N, C-alpha and C positions, 0 to 999 in steps of 0.2 A: 904828494901822495906816493906811498911806497910802491915800487914796481914789483909785481909778482910773476914769477916764472914757474911753470910746471914741467918737471923733468921726469921722463920715463926711462928707466934703465933696463935694457934688454927685454922690452915688451915682445911677447911671442905671438900675439893674435892681432891681425890687422883690424878686426872688428873692434877690439878693445881700444886700439889707438884712435880709430875714428870716433868712437863713443866718448873717449876722453876729450877729444877736440870739441865735440859738441857740448860737453859739460862745461868746459871753461868758457866757451864762447857765449853760452846762455847766461853765464854769471858775469859777463863783462870783461873777461880776460882774453888775451890773444897770444901770449908767449908760451908756446909748447916746444920743448926741446927733447930730442931723442938720443939716447946713448946705446950704441951697439944694438939697434933693433933687429929682432929675429924675423920680423914680418915686414912686408912692403907697406909703408904708410901712405903711399900714393895709389894703392890698388883700388879696384872698383869696389871691393867690400868695405875698405876703410872709408872711402868717400861716401858710400851709401849710408854707413853708420854715422858719419859726421853730419849728414842731413842739414845742409845749409851752412856748414862750417868747413867746407873743403879748403877755403883760403887759409885756415889755421894749419892744416896739414901741409899745404903747398909752401908755406913760409917757415915751417919747422926745420931748424938746422939739425944736422946729424953729427954726433961726435963719437970718437973711438973711446975716449976716457971721460969719466965723470968729472975729473979735475978740470978738463978743458971746458966743460959746460958750466962750470962754476967760477970761471975766471973773473967775471964782472959782478959776482954776487957777494953781498955783505954777510948774509946769514943763510945757511943751508939747513933745512928742516927735513930730516930723514924720517920717512914713515915706515912703520913696522906693525905687523899683526901679532908678533910673538915676542916674548921676553928673551933676551940674549943671555949667554953665559956671563958675559961681561956686564957687571951691574951698571945700570944707567938710570937717569931720571927721565921718566916719560911724561910728556905734556899731552893731556887729552885734547882732542881736536877742538872741543868747545871752549877750552881755555887758551887756545893758541892765539886768537886775536888780542887778548889782554896781554899775554906774554910778549907779543911783538910791539904793542903800543907802549909798554913800559920801557922799551929801549929808546923811545923817542926818535928824534931826528937823526940819530946815528945810523939808522937803517934806511937806506935808499933803495935797496934791491934785495928781495927775499925769494928764495927758491924752495918749492916743496918737491921733494925727491921721492919717487915711487920705484919699487923694485919689480921684478918679473912676476907673472901670474903664478908660477909654480913655486918659486923659492924666495921671493921678495928680494930685498937688498942684501948683498953679501956683507960680511963683517968689514971687509976692506972699504966698501962703499959707505957703510955706516960711520966708519972712522973719519971719513972726509966731511961728514955733516957736523954742524955746530950744536944741533938740538935734535932730540928724538921725540917723535910724536906718534900717537896711535888713536884708533877709533875704538872706544870701549864697546864691547859686545856682550850679549847675554850669555853666549857660549863660545868656546874657542873654535869649534867647527860647526857649520862651514864658515870659512872666512869670506869677507866681501870680495866681489869681483874687482879687478883693477879699475875699470871705468867707474864703478860704483863708489870706490874710495876717492877717486878724483872728483866726482860730483859732490861728495860730502865736504871735502876740503874747500873746493871752490865756492860752494854755497855758504859755508861758515865764514870764509874770509871775504866774501863779497858784500860787506855791510853797506858801503856807500854806493856801489854799482847797482845793487838791487833795490834801492829805495823807490825806484820808479814803480815797483810792483805793488806798492800800497795805493797807487792812484788807479783811477778807473781806466782799464785797458780795453773796454769795449769799443767796437768800431764806431758806434754812434755816440759821440760825446758832445752833441749840440745842446743848446739851451732853448727852452720853449720861449718864443717871443713874448714880450711883456704884455702886449694886447691880448694875446691868446690865453696867457696865464690869468689875466684879469677876468676874461670871459668864462674860463673854467671855474674860477672861484664863485662868480655870480650864479652860473647855472647850477653848480653843486649846492650852493645855499638854497636855491629855489627848489631843487629836488629834495633836499633834507626837510625843508618846510612842508613840502607836499606830502611826504610820508610820515610827518608828525614827529620827527626827531627833535629832542629837546635842545634848547639853546646851548646848554652846557656841553652836550656832545657835538653839536655843530661847531662850537669853539675849538674843541679838541681836534676835529677833522681839519679845520682850516689851518690851525697851527702846524699840524703834522704835514699838511700839503706843502708848506714852505721848506720843509726839510727834504723833500723828494727830488730825485734827479730827473733828467729828461725822459728816459724810458718809462719810469714809474708814473710820471705825470700823464703821459700819453695813455698808459694803461688805465689810470683812473678816468681819463676822459672817455675812453672806449667803454668802460664799465658803466659810466653815467649815461652814455648814449643808449646802451642796450637796456638799462633799467627804465629809462624814459620811454623807449619804444614799447616795452612790455606794458607799462602803465597806460600808454595811449591806445592800446589795442581795445577795440570795443568788446565789452563783456558779453559772453554768450547768454 
């Protein structure tokens, strides 16, 4: 798997550095690098904004020059929110994963480089990057915040790391015991017979029951119990 590094050049806000650390951490990345930071990335504000990602800040190396931060990188992708005087080909962020995949196994280490909040990357820093990428926007102003841009790139590039998100992340991931599930089916059939539901609809309900998860099955069981209790109340 290709290693990804996120490099912030001259970030000026400690909160943005912390939020950027949080962004890459939530998407499964850990390599944050800082070049000439104008704010303290270990400050209380930075760690507060990192919110559970302080270890990313604590392990982030600091460099004086972008070239030093790129010494072990095969491909540097410079991000920009504006078109430069020098004509360049811009790869939209949504197309960046495909552009990287097309390079195959020749890429072992890719860096996404971000400039400062106020002015972005300088032309000199852009010249050190192999590829220029941007986030298409509906309007030029206002531009995205630095940490927001980091979040978008880390999300788009985290295809494999975020596959876990399609799974059930609820705290209760247990399964209903087989015996209890069988009793639920039996009692539910009895209830449907009692209220006169046709066999056709009873079949639909039982088949749908097989597709439900743990929480939904217990919800159905609670509803069945409440309905039966209401039916068993003596009529006035």
